[in-house]
C-alpha positions in Angstrom: -1.0 -15.4 16.8 -0.2 -17.1 20.0 -0.9 -20.4 18.6 2.0 -19.9 16.2 6.0 -20.0 16.0 7.8 -17.1 15.3 8.6 -18.4 11.7 4.8 -18.8 11.2 4.1 -15.4 12.3 6.8 -14.1 10.1 5.3 -16.1 7.1 1.7 -15.1 7.9 2.8 -11.6 7.8 5.3 -11.5 4.9 2.8 -12.9 2.3 0.1 -10.4 2.5 2.5 -7.4 3.1 4.7 -8.6 0.2 1.4 -8.9 -2.0 -0.1 -5.8 -0.9 3.2 -3.6 -2.0 3.9 -5.5 -5.1 0.6 -5.6 -6.4 0.4 -1.6 -5.5 3.5 -1.1 -7.8 2.5 -3.3 -10.6 -0.9 -1.5 -10.8 0.8 1.8 -11.1 2.8 0.5 -14.3 -0.2 -1.3 -15.8 -2.5 1.8 -15.8 0.5 3.8 -17.1 1.1 1.5 -19.9 -2.8 1.5 -20.8 -2.4 5.3 -20.9 0.6 5.5 -23.4 3.8 4.9 -21.2 5.5 1.8 -21.6 8.3 2.6 -19.6 7.5 0.0 -16.8 6.5 -2.9 -19.0 10.1 -2.0 -20.7 12.0 -2.2 -17.6 10.3 -5.7 -16.7 8.2 -3.9 -13.7 4.8 -5.4 -14.8 5.5 -8.8 -13.0 4.1 -10.0 -9.5 7.8 -11.4 -9.0 8.3 -9.3 -5.4 12.1 -9.4 -6.2 11.7 -7.0 -9.0 10.1 -4.5 -6.7 11.8 -4.9 -3.2 14.1 -1.9 -2.0 16.8 -3.0 0.2 16.5 0.0 2.4 12.7 0.7 2.1 11.4 -2.9 1.9 13.8 -4.5 4.6 16.3 -2.2 6.6 13.5 0.8 7.5 10.5 -1.5 8.4 12.7 -3.8 10.7 14.1 -0.8 12.4 10.9 0.9 12.9 9.5 -2.2 14.2 12.3 -2.3 16.8 12.2 1.5 17.6 8.2 2.5 17.1 5.0 1.0 17.2 4.2 2.0 13.7 6.0 -0.1 10.8 7.0 2.1 7.5 8.3 1.2 4.3 8.2 1.4 0.4 9.0 -0.6 -2.6 10.9 0.4 -5.5 8.7 2.9 -7.4 7.7 1.7 -10.9 9.1 4.3 -13.4 6.6 6.0 -15.1 7.5 9.0 -17.7 4.4 11.4 -17.7 5.6 12.8 -21.2 4.7 9.5 -22.8 1.0 9.6 -21.3 -1.9 10.6 -23.7 -3.4 13.1 -21.0 -0.2 13.8 -18.6 -2.0 15.8 -16.3 -5.3 13.7 -16.0 -3.4 10.4 -16.8 -0.7 10.8 -13.8 -3.8 11.1 -11.6 -5.3 8.0 -12.7 -1.9 6.3 -12.6 -1.3 7.3 -9.1 -4.7 6.4 -8.2 -4.1 2.8 -9.5 -2.0 1.9 -6.6 -4.3 2.8 -3.9 -7.3 1.1 -5.6 -5.3 -2.2 -5.9 -5.1 -1.9 -2.4 -8.8 -2.0 -2.1 -9.1 -4.9 -4.2 -6.9 -6.7 -2.4 -8.4 -5.3 1.2 -12.2 -6.9 -0.2 -10.4 -10.2 -1.3 -9.1 -10.9 2.2 -11.9 -9.8 3.9 -13.9 -12.5 1.7 -11.3 -15.1 2.3 -11.8 -14.3 6.5 -15.2 -14.5 6.2 -15.5 -17.8 4.4 -12.9 -19.2 7.0 -15.2 -17.6 10.2 -18.3 -19.4 8.2 -16.6 -22.8 8.0 -18.8 -25.2 10.0 -16.6 -28.1 10.6 -14.2 -26.2 12.7 -11.1 -24.5 12.6 -8.0 -26.6 11.1 -4.2 -25.6 11.6 -3.7 -24.5 7.9 -7.2 -22.3 8.5 -5.5 -20.8 11.6 -2.6 -19.8 9.3 -4.9 -18.0 6.6 -6.9 -16.5 9.2 -3.9 -14.8 10.8 -2.7 -13.9 7.2 -6.1 -12.5 6.2 -6.1 -10.1 9.4 -2.8 -8.9 8.2 -3.7 -8.6 5.0 -6.7 -6.5 5.8 -4.6 -4.2 8.3 -1.9 -3.5 5.5 -3.8 -2.5 2.7 -6.1 -0.5 4.8 -2.8 1.1 6.1 -1.3 1.6 2.6 -4.7 2.9 1.1 -4.7 5.8 3.8 -1.3 6.4 4.0 -0.9 6.7 0.4 -3.9 9.0 -0.3 -2.2 11.8 2.0 -1.6 14.9 -0.2 2.2 15.1 0.4 4.5 14.4 -2.0 5.7 12.1 -3.5 2.7 10.1 -2.0 0.1 8.9 -4.8 -2.6 11.8 -3.2 0.0 14.2 -4.3 -0.3 13.1 -7.8 -4.1 13.2 -7.4 -4.1 16.8 -6.1 -1.6 18.0 -8.7 -4.2 17.3 -11.6 -6.4 19.6 -10.1 -3.6 22.6 -9.8 -2.5 25.3 -12.4 1.0 24.5 -13.6 2.6 27.0 -11.5 0.8 26.0 -8.5 1.5 22.2 -9.0 5.3 23.0 -9.7 5.4 24.8 -6.5 3.5 21.9 -4.6 5.5 19.0 -6.0 8.6 20.9 -4.9 8.0 19.7 -1.5 8.8 16.1 -3.0 12.6 16.6 -1.9 11.5 17.0 1.6 8.7 14.6 1.5 10.4 11.3 3.0 11.8 13.3 5.8 8.6 14.8 6.3 7.1 11.6 6.7 9.6 10.1 9.0 9.3 13.1 11.3 5.4 12.4 11.6 6.2 8.9 12.3 8.5 9.2 15.1 6.9 11.9 16.7 3.3 10.0 16.7 1.8 12.9 14.7 1.0 10.1 11.3 -0.6 7.9 13.7 -2.9 10.4 14.9 -3.8 11.3 11.4 -4.2 8.0 9.8 -6.2 6.5 13.0 -9.4 7.7 12.4 -9.8 6.6 8.8 -7.8 3.3 9.4 -10.8 2.7 12.2 -13.6 3.6 9.9 -12.6 1.4 7.3 -11.7 -1.4 9.9 -15.4 -0.8 11.5 -16.7 -1.3 7.8 -14.9 -4.5 7.5 -16.1 -5.8 11.1 -19.7 -4.8 9.9 -19.3 -6.7 6.8 -18.1 -10.0 8.6 -20.5 -9.7 11.5 -23.5 -8.7 9.1 
């Protein structure tokens, strides 16, 4: 984005990142509400207003520190509250609620890819506004791919662990989910040691190759 100023770079990155995090969380709450739990709706979290989902530490402080100290940015939004006891079929429905977040990121990935394809296909040349949207779409594609792959890791409390739990016996599920108290520390350790990047890179590269094949095909 060499043509863009620092403010423009921040803007083109912030918009897709905020959308990716916000829609991801809303999707969890929306599916939970459809499956019997109205906790998120009653707490005012079924909204696309990003202010309702921003975690001061996870959404602002941690990503900024990591951008400065590491090549990998990581953060989180304020989790949407879900009471599994209210769900119609708790074991199955918690997996569906968990899958809804990455599922929303898949939809956003498709939409950003379509937008980029339309912009690349414009025959009248690239305007200044188009450049902003091209860069925004590129960030949208990357951030949603990273969120899909990252959140599907089977590490409590990531979404992938909730899906795995649905296939475990109650005793095994309890032992498995006991890792949640250490989950964030494990994740941060994996990031700073570079292990997480090595874990994510193959799947991220594969999904990027699919996007590129779609754009060039």
